[in-house]
N, C-alpha and C positions, 0 to 999 in steps of 0.2 A: 497378300494373297495367302489363303489357307494352304498349308503344305499337303501334298498328295502322296509323298513318299512314306515308306514304312518307318516305324521307330526302330532304333537299334535293338536287336534281340538280346534278351537277358542271358540266353544260352544258345549254343549252336543250333541252327535250324536243321530240320530233317526234310528231305524231299518226300513227296507223297509215296514214292516207291521204296522208301527206306526199309519199312517192315517186310515188304516182299523180298527185297534183297537178302535180308537177314534170315527170315523164317521160311522162305520158299526156294529162292535161287541157290543159296549155299548148300542146303541138303541135296538139291537136285544135281548141282555141279559135282559135289563130292561123290555121289553115286555114279555119275557119268564118268568121272575120272578114276574111281576106285580108291579114293583117299579119304582121310578123316576131315570132318568139318573143323575149321579153325576160324579165329576172329579175322574179320576183314581189316586190311590196312587202310585207315582213313586219315583225312587231314581237313583242316579248315580251308574252305574255298568260298569266298564271298559270304562268310558267316553261315555256311552250310557244312554239315558233317558229311563229307563226300568220300566215296571209295577211291583210293589210288589204284588198287588192284584187289581182286577177290581171292579165291584160292589158287588161281593161276598167276604166273609171273607177269610182270609188265611186258617182258619180251614175247611171251605167248599171246598176250592180249594185243600187242602191237601188230603181230602177224595175222590176227584174225580178220582184219579188213581185206586181206587178199582173198577171203571167201565171203564171210559176212560178219560184221561187227555191229553189236547193238549197244547203244549208250543211253544211260539214264541222265538226261540233260535237264531235269526238272528244276535245277537250281537257277536256270536262266528265267528272266521275266518277260512277259508279253504286255505291252502297253498299247491301248487303243486310243487313237486321236480321231475324233469325229467332229463333223460340222462343216458348214459351207466355207469356212476359212481355214480348215485344217491343213489343206495343201499349201496355202500361202505361208502359214506359220512355219511348217516344216521346211519349206523351200528356202526361206530366208534365215533359218536357224542352222540347218545341216548343209554340208558342202556338196552333196550329190545333186544331180539334176532330177528333181522330183516331179516337176511339171510335165516332163516327157514320159513319165511312167504310164503304162497301160494297166487297166484293171486285170488282176491275175499275174502281174509281174512282181518280181523281187528285186531289191536293190541293196548292195552292200555300201555302207557309208560310215562316217565317223561323227562324233560329237566333239568339237574342239572348244578350247577356251580362247580368250581374246589374244593370247600370245601364240596361238597356233598349236599348243600342246594338245595331246589327245586325252580327253576325258573318258571316252568309251568308243567301242566300235560295235556295229549292229547290222542286222538284216531288217529291211523294211518290206512289208507286203502291202500292196494297194488292193484293198478289199472292194471298194467302190469309189466313185469320184470323190466322195466326202469321208471315206473311212480308211485309215492306215493303221496297221499293226507294226510296232517296232519291237524286235526281239533283242533284248539287251543282256549284258553280262551280269553274272551273279554279284550281289552286293551293291549294284548300281540302282537299286530300288529303295535305298535307305536315305532318309533326310533326318538328321539328328545331330546333337552336340554330344561328343563323347570325350573321355580322357584316356589317353593311351601313353604308357610310359611317362606319366607325369605331365604330358602335353595335351592341351585342349585342342580338339580337332572338330572341324565343322564338316559334316557330310551332307551332300546335296544330291538327291536322286535325279536321274536323267529326266524323269517326268516333270520335276519342278524346275530344272534348268531350262527346259524347253518352254514350259508354260509361263515363265517369267518374261518371255519375249512376246507374249500375246498382247495385242493392242486393245485399248478400250473399245468396246463395242463389237469386237470380232466374235464370230460364232465358232468356238472351239471347245470341246469337252474332252478331257483326258481321263482314262480309266485303266487301272491295273487289272488285267485278265488272268493273272497267274494262278489265282485260286480256282479258276474255272477250267483250266487246261493243264494237261500233263505232257511234257515234251520228251519224246523218245526219238532217237536217231537210228536209222538202219542204213548202213553203208557197206559197199562192196559189191562184187559182180553177182552174188546170189541174193542181193536185196530185192531185185525185181520179183524173183520167185516167191519170197516171203510175203511181200506186199500183196501180190496177186492172190496167194492162197488165203491170207487172213482177211483181206478186204474186198477182193474182186478186182478185175482188170479195169473197171470203169474209173476208179479213183486216180489212176495215173495216166489217163488219156488227155490229149490236148483239148482244152475247153473250147477252142474255136474251130477245131477240126477233129471230132471224136474218132475218126478213122486212123489218126496218128497218135503217137505217144507224146506226152508233155515234153516241152523243151527245158533245157537247163535254165535255172533261175526264173522259173515260173511256179505257181502253186494252184491247187484246186481247193475250193471250199465245198465240202460234201456234207449233205444231211443224211444221217442214218438213224432211223427210228426216233426222230425228233431231236437228235444230238448233232451239233455242228463240229466237224473235223476240218483241219487244214493239213494238206499234204504238200510240202514244198520240195521241189527237186533242187535242193541245196545241200550243204554239209561242210563240215570242217576238216575234210580229208582230201578233197579234190578227186575223189573216186566216185563211181556211180553210187547213187543212194538218195535217201529222202530224210527230211526232218518232219516228224509227225506230231501234230498238236491234238492230243486225244482228250475228249470231254472226260472230266474226272469220274463221272458215273460209270464210264466204260473202261477206265484205265487199267484196273486190276486184271480183268478178263483178257483184254487186248495184250497187255504186257506179257502175261503168261503164254499166250499163243505165239507171240513173236519170238520170245526167248527160247521156248521149247523147240520151235522149228529151227532156230539158228543152231542150237546144240546138235540137233539131228543132222544138220548140213555141215558140221565141222566148224561152226562159228562160236563166238563167245559174247557174253556181256563184258564190256570193256570199261575199265575205270579211267580216272583222269591221267594216270601214267601212260597207258597205252594211247589214249587220245592225244596226249602231248606229242608222242612219237609220230602219230598219224598226221598231225597238222604240219610238223616240220618236214616230213617225208612226202608232202603233197606236191608232186610235180617238180618242175625245175626250180621254183623259187620258194616253195613252202608257204605257210600261212602264219602271220604274226599273231602274238598273244598280248592282250591288254595287260599291262603291268610288267611285261618282260620286254618286248620290242617296242611297245607303245607306252608312253607315260605323259603326265601333265606338263613336264618340263620341256620335252623334245618334240619337235614337229615331225609329221609322218612323211615328209618329202623324200622320194626315192625308195620308199618301202615297196614291196612287191605289188600291193593292191592300191597304191596311191592313185593311179590314173582312173581306176574304177570307182573309188570312193569320193574323189574330189573333182568337181568341175570348176576349174579356176576361172573360166570365162563368165561365170555367173556374176550378176551385179552385186549380190550381197550374200554373205553368210558369216556366222561367227568365226573369227580367226582369219578371215581372208586378207585383211591388211597386213597382218604379221607374216603370212605365207608369201605374199607378194614381195615383201622386203627381202626375205631369204632368197626367193627365186631370182630377184634382180642381181644378186651376188653370184649367180651361176654356181649354186651349191653342187658339190661333187660327192657328198657322202653316199654310202650304199649300205643296204642290208643284204647280206649274202649267206647262203647255206654253207655250213662248215662241217667237214668230216674229220674226226679226230680219233686218236687211239684210246681216249678215255673222256669221261665227263669233265667239262672245263668251264661251266657256267661261272660268270663273274671274273674270269681271268682276263688279263690284258693280252691282246694279240700283237705279236712282234714279227716284223719282216726285216731281216738283215740287221737286227739289233735296234730297230726303230719301232716305237709303239704306233700301230696303225689302226687300233680299234679296241672294242670290248665285246667279249662273248656274253650274249644276253640270254641264251637258252642252250641246253645241252642235255641229251639223254641217250642211253644205250639203245641201239636199234638192231633188230634181226634182219632188216631189209637192205643192209649195205652189202653189195656183192663182194666176193673174194677179191676180184680184180681191183675194186675200189679200196678195199682194206689194205691190200699189199702195197698200193701206191703211197700209203702213209709213210712207209719206211720204219714201222714200229718193230720193236723187239719183243712185244708182248705176245705170248703164246695164243691167247684167246682171239687176238686180232688176226693173226696169221693162220689160224686153224680153218680148215675147209668149212666147218659149220660154226665158225666163231661169230663175233659181232664187234662193232665199233660204235662210237658215239656220233650222233648228228646234232646239229644245232644251228644257231644264228650268230653272226658277228656283225655289229654295226661298225662300219669302216669310216674313217674320217674322209677318205678319198676313194674313188674308184680305182682298184688295182689292176683292172683289165685294160688293155689297150683298146682303142676304138677305131672304127673304119671311117671312111670319108663322110658317111651319113651320121656319124656319132654313135653308132651302135657298138656294143661290146663285142670284141673278138673272143669267142669262147671255145673255138676249136682250131687245131693246126694239123694238117695232114689227116683230116677226118678223125682226129683223136681229141678228147676234151682237154682243155687247158686247165691245169691244176696249179694253184699258187701256194707253195708251202709256207706255213706259219708256225711260230713257236708260241705256246700259250702259257704264260707265267702267272703264278700268284704274285701279289705285290705287297711290299711292306707299307708301313704307315706313311712313308714319304712318297709312295707311288713308284718305288723302284722294283724291278723284277727280282724275285727271290726263288731259290730252290731249283729243282729240275723242271723243265718245261714239259707240257703235254704236246705231242706232235700232231699236226693236222694240216689241212689245206682247204682253201675255198675253191668252189667249182660251180658251174652253172649247168652241169649235166643232169642234175636232179637225182633223187633217190628212187622214187617210184613214178611210173608214168601217170600223168593226169588223165583220168578217164571221164570225169564228171560231165564234161561238155559233149561227149560222144553220144550218138544216137542210141536209144535203148534197144534197138533191134539187135545190137551186138550181144546182149545178155538175156533177152526175153525167153530164149529157148534153152538156156543152160540148165 
């Protein structure tokens, strides 16, 4: 079968909005902040040259979602699967229950390998009975043979992995739409105000009952002057907001309107650093990241979104047999939010001198309350300062450290107070032994920020 994925780029790619960030947003932000224009801090993400943060700090950008945060997410790809057998192909390939999706619905799911490891995670939109759009992570659109550090590596794009399972005679066509659409996310309580002002109220109404607002994990397909937009009420923050797929011909004008209004309302354009904090601080359990919490070697069982992404009762999907073998052993591993006195990514997590897991993500956050920071028991001034900060992250635990009740549910509070289990987070030597002084922290299920994404829009429509 002819490959559908992209060739590996000869140099880092730039999003459609790259020049706007550099030539329009930076001068505007500098004027707004009364500071000098400086270079953007950028890094390679999925073979794209992406902003980690702009002229504002990661901590400032992390806090923006509490008003309104705008994200240039145009490094993610959109893949259209069309045809009479598209649903059947996707349903037997991906672990989510796709046959029960309604037109206008969104679904979070995973692409697994035969061993149950995670190749990618994605959002799926059902556009019509025979048309589905998969929104995939950056870099997962590449099919090529490359050499890295002297090792030959074979990259296979999601589109090719899925289409390899197309049966002879099936009616399925797959197409990468990424050059036609520009993806911009608008998240936070003032997102409703911006969407309504820029696009009009009709774009975020319930498609089946226009008197009501659209529900969480649904989307609208909107035609404006011959251009097709998609507005999905989803997002990687678990706060109120939308992911907007803007036709390229309208992207420059729309982006300027959205970002200008966000600045006026006290929000910011947020880079990958702030976005990383926002997804970890999303509600009680946070949101995993491909390449950090998910990878091709480890299965996703007992990760926060596992029940939403995987319907284990389905007859068939890639990786099901491997997951069933793990589940038969009554696996007790857990992915848990971690609050710590400093960044601890990659460190071993120890309880009473015993290694209990590995820290997979960690970033400083302005959203940890003083009470939560004091509970660490840190001697660091910035942690204990009234306006200080601490780090938040994820730790994959070998076993569940929380006691469970008669129904098997975690006991997360005692006397109406959150249970916090203290851990020591050590660097480790080449033999895997802890070394140096530990970073102090604890696991908890109280969450960092309240999840609001699922709540009715009436709570924010008049802000």
